[in-house]
N, C-alpha and C positions, 0 to 999 in steps of 0.2 A: 421315532423315524422320521427323520426331516424331509420334508416333502420341497420339490420344485414347481415352479409356476407353468401352468401348460407353456408350451413353448408355440412360435407361429411361422411358418415355411414364409418368407418376402422376398418377390422378386428384387435382385439386386439394383437393377435399374431403377426402381422406386426410392431406393435408401441413396442416391445420389453417384452410384457405380457409373461409371461411360461404359457400359457393355453392350450396348441396345446394336441394330444391325448397321447405325447410321453414327456409329464412336460415341454417342450421347446419352446420357442419364435422362429418366422423366423422375424426376425428384418429387417426390409426396411431403408436403410439409403439414402434419396434420397435429392436433393435440393428442389423437389416439394413439397414432405410431408412435411418436416420443414418449406417451405413458407407456406403452408396451416397450420401448427399449430402455426406456429407465429401470424395468421392471426384469429386463433382462430373460424376454422371451424372442426375442427377434432371432432368429436363423437365416442369414442371406442365401440365395441360391439363383444360380443364371444356367437354364438346361443348354441353351446354347454353347455358353461357354466350358460348362463340365463337359461338354461333347467334344471341346477341343476347335471348334469352328472361332475362328478369325473376329476381329474387330479393327476395323469395320466389316462387314460382310454384307454382300447383295442381299435386298429384301426377298424374303420368302413367303410363300402363301399356298396353304392347303387344297387344291384341286380335286374334285368331285368328291366332296363329303366333309368329314370334320376329323377332329383328333381321334374320336372314337373309331371313325371310319380306317384312318392308319394305321391305330392301334391292331386294329382286323385285318390289316393286309388289302384293304378297299379301295384306299384313299395315297395319294403319295403328296410330299410337300417339297416344294420345285422351287428355285430359285427365281429372278426376274428373268435370266438368262437360259432358265430352261435346264440348269441341273439339277438331278433330284437330290435332297438332301435328307430323304426320309431316314435314312438308317441313323444321322446324324440326331434328328431330333427326337427319334428313338431313345437313342443312347443318352442323352440328355434326361430323357423324361424318368427314365431308368434310374440316369443316379440321382436325380433331384428327389426319386420315392426313397431312394437309399439315405439321404441325407435327411428327410421328413422323419424317417423311421426311425433311424438312429437318436433322433434328438427328440424321438417322441411326441413331434408336431399334432397339436390336437385339429389344425386348420391351417390353410394357405391363404395369403393373401397376394393374387400376381398379378401382371399387366395384362387388361382388357385389350382385346384384337389383338394380340400375338398369337401364331401358329404354336405357340409352345406353350403359352401362359393365358390365354385368353379363356376366361370361365364363360362369358354365355355370348359373345362375337367374338368372330374371327372375318378375314377378309375373305373375298368369293374366290380367289385362285386366278381371276384374270388381270391382276395388277392394275385395276380402274379406280381403286379408292373407296369400293361400295363393300361393305360390311352384310352379314349374314349372322342368322342364328348358328349358335353352336360352341362347342368347346375346344381348344387348343389341344396338342398330345399329352403335352404333362399335364394340363389340369383334367383329363380324362381318366390316364392313368391314374395318377392320386384319388378321384373319385370311387372308383374301382376297389381301390382298397381301402376306403373309407375315411380318408382325409376330406372333410369341406371344403371346398375352397370358393372364396370372395375375388371377386376383382377390387382394383386399386379404388373403383368409384363407390365401393358398398360396404367403408370401412365403419360407419355404424351397426351395419346389420351384424357384420364381421364381430364386433364387439360385443354387442347384444348374445349372439352365440358362446361367444368366452365365457361372457357372464354368467349365462345359463349353466353353463358347465361348469362352473368353478367349484361344484364339489367333488371334482374327478381328481386325485392329484396321483402326479407322476414321479413314481418313485425310482432313485438310479443306485 
């Protein structure tokens, strides 16, 4: 039986897609990502776009908590002008999880600082440019479902994790 390489969910903006809130990409040019792409491992996703949010869109931040608190209904994702977009961020997170599960993604590499994709840091909810510790909504949901999440600043760690799991084969 032929096995496929373990798949990796990756933020579309990191792969040059202009889907961020400001209509830009956050392209990461790295030999690790290039190798993963050459190996056919990458599955692109943008939770906000999947939820139908426009590009560009107002900046949004999590107020009174982090992505885990949003999943629990204890915090909200608010746009800079005050609109509550928690529902859209939750919808995008569940769609990203669906894509990750459909493609048997072993891990995810997401955009640090994002209210969806931040893996260890998000903005503090005051639109002051200050960051705090905590995951975004999509990261929190993926982790709840056993998918390891790394930021785009942790590519070597993600690659080490992938190599340590190289014995695991995904069958389709």
